[in-house]
Each structure stands twice: as structure tokens, then as C-alpha cells.
C-alpha positions as CSV (number, residue, x, y, z in Angstrom):
1,X,52.8,-23.3,58.2
2,X,49.7,-21.5,56.9
3,X,49.0,-18.1,58.3
4,X,45.5,-19.1,59.4
5,X,44.4,-22.6,60.6
6,X,40.6,-23.0,60.7
7,X,38.2,-25.8,61.4
8,X,34.6,-26.0,60.1
9,X,35.2,-23.4,57.3
10,X,36.8,-23.8,53.9
11,X,40.4,-22.6,53.5
12,X,41.0,-19.4,51.7
13,X,44.0,-18.9,49.5
14,X,47.3,-18.5,51.4
15,X,48.9,-15.1,51.4
16,X,51.2,-13.0,53.5
17,X,50.5,-9.6,55.1
18,X,52.5,-6.9,53.5
19,X,56.0,-6.6,55.0
20,X,56.1,-10.1,56.6
21,X,59.1,-12.3,56.0
22,X,58.5,-15.9,54.7
23,X,59.3,-17.2,58.1
24,X,56.6,-16.1,60.6
25,X,56.1,-16.6,64.3
26,X,52.7,-17.7,65.7
27,X,52.0,-15.5,68.8
28,X,48.3,-16.4,69.3
29,X,47.0,-19.9,68.6
30,X,43.4,-21.0,69.4
31,X,42.5,-24.6,68.9
32,X,39.0,-26.1,69.3
33,X,37.9,-23.4,71.7
34,X,34.4,-23.9,73.1
35,X,32.4,-22.5,76.0
36,X,29.0,-23.6,77.4
37,X,26.7,-21.8,79.8
38,X,24.0,-23.8,81.6
39,X,24.4,-26.7,79.1
40,X,24.1,-24.4,76.1
41,X,27.2,-24.2,73.9
42,X,27.8,-20.6,72.9
43,X,31.3,-20.9,71.4
44,X,31.6,-23.9,69.1
45,X,35.0,-25.2,68.3
46,X,36.8,-22.0,67.2
47,X,40.3,-22.3,65.8
48,X,42.7,-19.8,64.4
49,X,46.3,-18.6,64.5
50,X,47.7,-15.0,64.3
51,X,51.3,-14.3,63.4
52,X,53.7,-11.7,64.7
53,X,53.1,-8.4,62.9
54,X,49.5,-9.1,62.1
55,X,46.5,-7.2,63.3
56,X,43.2,-9.0,63.1
57,X,39.7,-7.7,63.6
58,X,37.2,-10.0,65.4
59,X,33.8,-9.4,63.9
60,X,30.3,-10.7,64.3
61,X,26.7,-9.7,65.0
62,X,25.5,-9.0,68.5
63,X,25.5,-12.4,70.4
64,X,28.0,-14.0,68.0
65,X,30.4,-14.7,70.9
66,X,33.0,-11.9,70.5
67,X,32.9,-10.9,74.2
68,X,33.1,-14.5,75.4
69,X,36.1,-15.2,73.2
70,X,37.9,-12.0,74.4
71,X,37.2,-12.9,78.1
72,X,38.7,-16.4,77.5
73,X,41.7,-15.0,75.7
74,X,42.3,-12.5,78.6
75,X,42.1,-15.4,81.1
76,X,38.9,-14.0,82.8
77,X,36.8,-17.0,81.7
78,X,37.9,-20.6,81.4
79,X,37.0,-22.5,78.2
80,X,34.8,-25.6,78.5
81,X,37.3,-27.2,76.1
82,X,40.0,-26.2,73.7
83,X,43.5,-24.7,73.9
84,X,44.8,-21.1,74.0
85,X,48.5,-20.5,73.4
86,X,49.9,-17.0,73.8
87,X,53.5,-16.6,72.7
88,X,53.9,-20.3,72.8
89,X,52.5,-20.7,76.4
90,X,49.4,-22.7,77.2
91,X,47.0,-20.4,79.0
92,X,45.8,-23.3,81.2
93,X,49.2,-25.0,81.9
94,X,51.4,-21.9,82.0
95,X,49.0,-19.2,83.0
96,X,51.5,-16.7,84.5
97,X,53.8,-16.8,81.5
98,X,50.9,-16.6,79.0
99,X,49.4,-13.6,80.8
100,X,52.8,-11.8,81.0
101,X,52.9,-12.0,77.2
102,X,49.4,-10.4,76.9
103,X,48.3,-6.8,77.1
104,X,44.5,-6.2,77.4
105,X,42.5,-3.1,76.8
106,X,38.9,-3.7,77.9
107,X,36.0,-1.7,76.4
108,X,35.2,-0.3,79.8
109,X,37.9,-0.6,82.4
110,X,38.1,0.5,86.0
111,X,39.4,4.1,86.2
112,X,40.8,5.6,89.4
113,X,40.1,9.3,88.9
114,X,42.3,10.5,91.7
115,X,45.4,8.7,90.3
116,X,47.7,10.6,87.9
117,X,48.4,9.1,84.6
118,X,51.9,8.2,85.7
119,X,50.7,6.6,88.9
120,X,48.1,4.5,87.0
121,X,50.7,3.3,84.4
122,X,53.1,2.3,87.2
123,X,50.3,0.5,88.9
124,X,49.4,-1.4,85.7
125,X,53.1,-2.1,85.1
126,X,53.2,-3.8,88.5
127,X,50.1,-5.8,87.8
128,X,51.5,-7.0,84.5
129,X,54.4,-8.9,86.0
130,X,56.6,-7.7,83.1
131,X,58.4,-4.9,84.9
132,X,60.5,-5.9,87.9
133,X,61.6,-3.2,90.4
134,X,60.3,0.3,90.9
135,X,62.7,1.8,88.4
136,X,61.7,-0.8,85.9
137,X,58.0,0.0,86.4
138,X,58.7,3.8,86.1
139,X,60.7,3.3,82.9
140,X,58.0,1.1,81.4
141,X,55.3,3.5,82.3
142,X,57.1,6.4,80.7
143,X,57.9,4.5,77.6
144,X,54.3,3.4,77.1
145,X,53.2,7.0,77.6
146,X,55.7,8.2,74.9
147,X,54.5,5.5,72.4
148,X,50.8,6.5,72.9
149,X,51.4,10.2,73.0
150,X,50.2,10.8,76.6
151,X,53.5,11.9,78.1
152,X,52.2,15.5,78.3
153,X,49.5,14.4,80.8
154,X,51.6,12.2,83.1
155,X,51.0,14.5,86.1
156,X,47.3,14.9,85.4
157,X,44.6,13.0,87.3
158,X,42.7,10.5,85.2
159,X,39.4,12.1,86.3
160,X,40.1,15.3,84.4
161,X,41.2,13.8,81.1
162,X,39.2,14.0,77.9
163,X,37.7,10.8,76.5
164,X,40.3,10.8,73.8
165,X,43.2,11.1,76.2
166,X,41.7,8.5,78.5
167,X,41.4,6.0,75.7
168,X,45.1,6.5,74.9
169,X,46.0,6.1,78.5
170,X,44.1,2.8,78.5
171,X,46.0,1.8,75.4
172,X,49.3,2.7,77.2
173,X,48.3,0.5,80.1
174,X,47.8,-2.4,77.7
175,X,51.3,-2.0,76.2
176,X,53.2,-1.2,79.4
177,X,56.1,-3.6,79.6
178,X,56.0,-4.3,75.9
179,X,53.8,-7.5,75.7
180,X,54.0,-9.2,72.2
181,X,50.2,-9.8,72.0
182,X,47.5,-7.1,72.5
183,X,43.7,-7.5,72.9
184,X,41.8,-4.3,72.2
185,X,38.1,-4.3,72.9
186,X,36.3,-1.5,71.0
187,X,39.4,0.8,71.2
188,X,37.6,3.8,69.6
189,X,34.2,3.5,71.3
190,X,32.8,6.9,72.2
191,X,35.5,9.0,70.5
192,X,34.9,11.9,68.1
193,X,36.1,11.5,64.5
194,X,39.5,13.2,65.1
195,X,40.1,11.1,68.2
196,X,39.2,8.0,66.2
197,X,41.8,8.8,63.6
198,X,44.4,9.3,66.4
199,X,43.8,6.0,68.1
200,X,43.7,4.2,64.7
201,X,47.1,5.6,63.8
202,X,48.5,4.5,67.2
203,X,47.1,0.9,66.7
204,X,48.6,0.8,63.2
205,X,52.0,1.9,64.5
206,X,51.9,-0.7,67.3
207,X,50.9,-3.5,64.9
208,X,54.2,-3.3,63.1
209,X,56.0,-5.1,65.9
210,X,53.2,-6.9,67.8
211,X,50.3,-9.3,67.3
212,X,47.0,-7.4,67.8
213,X,43.4,-8.6,67.8
214,X,40.6,-6.0,67.9
215,X,37.0,-6.6,68.8
216,X,34.8,-4.0,67.2
217,X,31.4,-3.3,65.6
218,X,32.9,-0.8,63.3
219,X,33.7,-2.5,60.0
220,X,35.4,0.5,58.5
221,X,37.8,0.4,61.5
222,X,38.9,-3.1,60.5
223,X,39.5,-2.1,56.9
224,X,41.5,1.0,58.1
225,X,43.7,-0.8,60.7
226,X,43.6,-4.6,60.3
227,X,45.5,-6.9,57.9
228,X,43.2,-9.8,58.7
229,X,39.6,-10.5,59.8
230,X,37.8,-13.2,61.8
231,X,34.1,-13.4,61.3
232,X,31.9,-15.1,63.9
233,X,28.3,-16.1,63.6
234,X,26.3,-17.9,66.4
235,X,29.5,-19.0,68.2
236,X,31.2,-20.4,65.1
237,X,34.1,-19.1,63.0
238,X,32.6,-18.8,59.5
239,X,35.4,-17.1,57.7
240,X,39.0,-15.8,58.3
241,X,41.8,-14.5,56.2
242,X,43.3,-11.3,54.9
243,X,40.8,-8.5,54.2
244,X,41.5,-8.8,50.4
245,X,41.0,-12.6,50.6
246,X,37.7,-12.3,52.2
247,X,36.6,-9.6,49.7
248,X,37.7,-11.8,46.7
249,X,36.0,-14.9,48.1
250,X,32.7,-13.1,48.3
251,X,31.6,-13.1,44.7
252,X,30.0,-9.8,43.5
253,X,27.6,-9.8,40.6
254,X,28.4,-6.1,39.8
255,X,30.6,-5.3,36.8
256,X,32.1,-2.1,35.7
257,X,33.0,-1.2,32.1
258,X,35.3,1.8,31.5
259,X,34.7,3.2,28.0
260,X,35.1,6.2,25.8
261,X,32.1,7.7,24.0
262,X,28.6,9.0,24.6
263,X,26.3,7.4,27.1
264,X,24.7,4.3,25.5
265,X,21.0,5.3,26.1
266,X,19.5,2.3,24.4
267,X,21.7,-0.1,26.4
268,X,21.0,1.7,29.6
269,X,17.3,1.5,28.9
270,X,17.6,-2.3,28.2
271,X,19.5,-2.8,31.5
272,X,16.9,-0.8,33.4
273,X,14.1,-2.9,31.9
274,X,15.8,-6.0,33.1
275,X,16.6,-4.6,36.6
276,X,20.4,-4.7,35.9
277,X,21.3,-1.1,35.6
278,X,23.3,0.5,38.5
279,X,25.0,3.6,37.2
280,X,26.6,5.3,34.2
281,X,28.9,8.2,35.2
282,X,32.0,10.2,34.1
283,X,35.3,8.8,35.3
284,X,38.9,9.8,35.1
285,X,39.4,7.5,32.1
286,X,36.1,8.4,30.3
287,X,32.9,6.9,31.5
288,X,32.0,4.0,33.8
289,X,29.0,1.8,33.2
290,X,28.1,-0.4,36.3
291,X,25.5,-3.1,36.0
292,X,24.6,-6.2,37.9
293,X,24.9,-9.6,36.2
294,X,26.5,-12.8,37.4
295,X,26.1,-14.8,34.2
296,X,29.2,-14.5,32.0
297,X,27.3,-15.0,28.7
298,X,24.9,-12.1,29.6
299,X,27.9,-10.0,30.6
300,X,29.4,-10.5,27.2
301,X,26.0,-9.5,25.6
302,X,26.2,-6.2,27.5
303,X,29.7,-5.7,26.2
304,X,28.6,-6.5,22.6
305,X,25.7,-4.0,22.7
306,X,28.0,-1.3,24.1
307,X,30.5,-1.9,21.3
308,X,27.7,-1.9,18.7
309,X,26.7,1.6,19.9
310,X,30.2,2.9,19.0
311,X,31.9,2.9,22.4
312,X,35.6,2.2,22.8
313,X,35.9,-0.2,25.7
314,X,39.0,0.3,27.9
315,X,38.4,-2.3,30.6
316,X,35.8,-4.7,32.0
317,X,36.2,-5.7,35.7
318,X,34.2,-6.9,38.7
319,X,33.2,-4.4,41.3
320,X,35.0,-4.9,44.6
321,X,32.5,-5.4,47.4
322,X,33.1,-3.4,50.6
323,X,33.8,-5.4,53.8
324,X,30.3,-4.4,55.1
325,X,28.7,-6.3,52.1
326,X,31.0,-9.3,52.6
327,X,30.2,-9.4,56.3
328,X,26.4,-9.2,55.7
329,X,26.5,-11.9,53.0
330,X,28.5,-14.3,55.1
331,X,26.6,-13.9,58.4
332,X,23.2,-14.0,56.7
333,X,24.2,-17.2,54.8
334,X,25.4,-18.7,58.0
335,X,22.2,-17.9,59.8
336,X,20.1,-19.3,56.9
337,X,22.1,-22.5,57.0
338,X,21.6,-23.0,60.7
339,X,17.8,-22.8,60.4
340,X,16.0,-26.1,61.0
């Protein structure tokens, strides 16, 4: 079974997330998901699967449909059509079983400031349906607090906690009772840089044994935490796969040549005249000349000129585009293609 099933978009090469065994378990499956408001379809036949042990980032411009999809996954909004399966349970046909397998951290949740952290986690344990009995709820609350490093504030009222602590408590509430699937909506929103790093580390730790999907505007967060990405544009899934697959699939015209020798001034001048020059700087291996050229024949001409100026070439390789560039390229191309 492929790691990702998609409709409407070309398949990317198959690959496995690091550390996964050849036999994987699908814990979140979306097929033909659609939603209309007032006769206008805003989610248009989205399909994907996420396996156990994978962490996927849900990305898209404002208005792409991320929030609507998250609300449907959480069971707060019914799809117009399509199927959602959580840990093998159809969210429409087996709602209670599907919801018990899901932990949800909304971007802005209700906070009862007078409740202590422990009281709140016990309350969320009861709501989850995963923790029978008062002892079971207490044990689940304390375990979630330990996993998210908030055990030291169990007796503190939520109203006095810092933003960083409160985010970790919300994450603890999502994992209480150990659900196999987690939905995290903007988990680092409003945090300072140190708090962001703490929450990212927690998510990475949790992702080792769970399926996690994160909705975020911060692309660097997806690169730092996620193994996979889902990119939405105007209600459609336009790309999905591992981060490395998406980066490789987005062709970059930039090329880097590592070489030994003095800077090739005449070649640099020629590249500047043709609008191809990017940089020429010292590197650990010598110097690195970066230029922009998609045509292979002209790339070889640059290489020939560099050799003619006495340089010793070590390596020629394409420059890896950052996820931000891939995201911009894919969403802009999708928007252009949808214009009448």
C-alpha cells in the first residue's frame, strides 16, 4: 500500500519515513472529502492517507481550506461528501470509536482559569471517553503531564500559567488517554523562540509512536518537525509526500559548482551580463560558484569556461530549494491554472 494516496495530483515517488518498517498501519484515511457552504464548494475532493509514526504538516495560503478540513477531521463539521477513517473507524458510521482514537489541540481552546492543571486534565480525560473510572482518569492526566513536562504545575490554576506552559497543557489535554492520532492546530502560535523549540521537541517526541497532523502557517516548523507535507490551494490538494520528495519534485534552476582556484572574474562578469550570476564565495572545500541556468547545454558551457580559467572542479550539483520556495511555486502555479 503506498504511503500516500491522492486524487487530482500526480503521484510522487514512493518512500518511507525514516525508522518505519516495511509494513505500515494507516491511522488516518481521507477519501474524496468535500464541503460546500451555501452552494459553493470550498473543499474539493481531498484524499490522503497518513501512517502510524508519520507527522504531516497541512499547509496552504489563507482561505485554502485548512481550518475547514481540521474541523471535519475533529468531527465538528460534517462533510458534504467523502469518508474520514480514524484508526480504521468511519467517522460517520462509528463516530464514538473514531473520536476516542483522536486527540485534538485547537488553536484557541476554552480555558477555565480557576481550574488547576490536574483538574483540567482529569476533565479532558473524562470527555475523551478513553479513561474509565476516576483512578483511570487521574492516572491518564498525570501521565500526559509527565510526557509534556507540565507535572510541576499540576496544582497551579490555568489562569496563572505562562503562554508556553499553557500551550503544553493544551498538548497534554490532546494526548490524555494516549490516542493514536493527534490533530494540532497552530501548536506554537504566540510563543517566544525558546518556547517554540520546547513545543517542537515535544511534538517530535510524540510523533515517534503516533500519527500527527499539524496545521500551521510556519513552513520552517513543518521542516523542523514533520516527515510529510500536504499542500492545499483553493480547496484542492495540489501536492503531498515526504518533505524531501516535494523539494526534489520542484525543479530548481540554480546550480552550485565547488572548485579550487582563484575567483573566475571573466566568467562571473559573463554570468552577470546574462542575469545568471547568484554568488561566488569561499566554502569549506574551496569556493562555491552559484548561478541560475535550467538548460543543461548552457550549464556545461559555464563548466567549460570555469575549467578554461584554470579552476579545479570538485562537484557540480543542483541547489536544493527551501520548502518556502516549493510552497510558493506550487500554490502560485495552482492559482494561475485555475484562472479562467
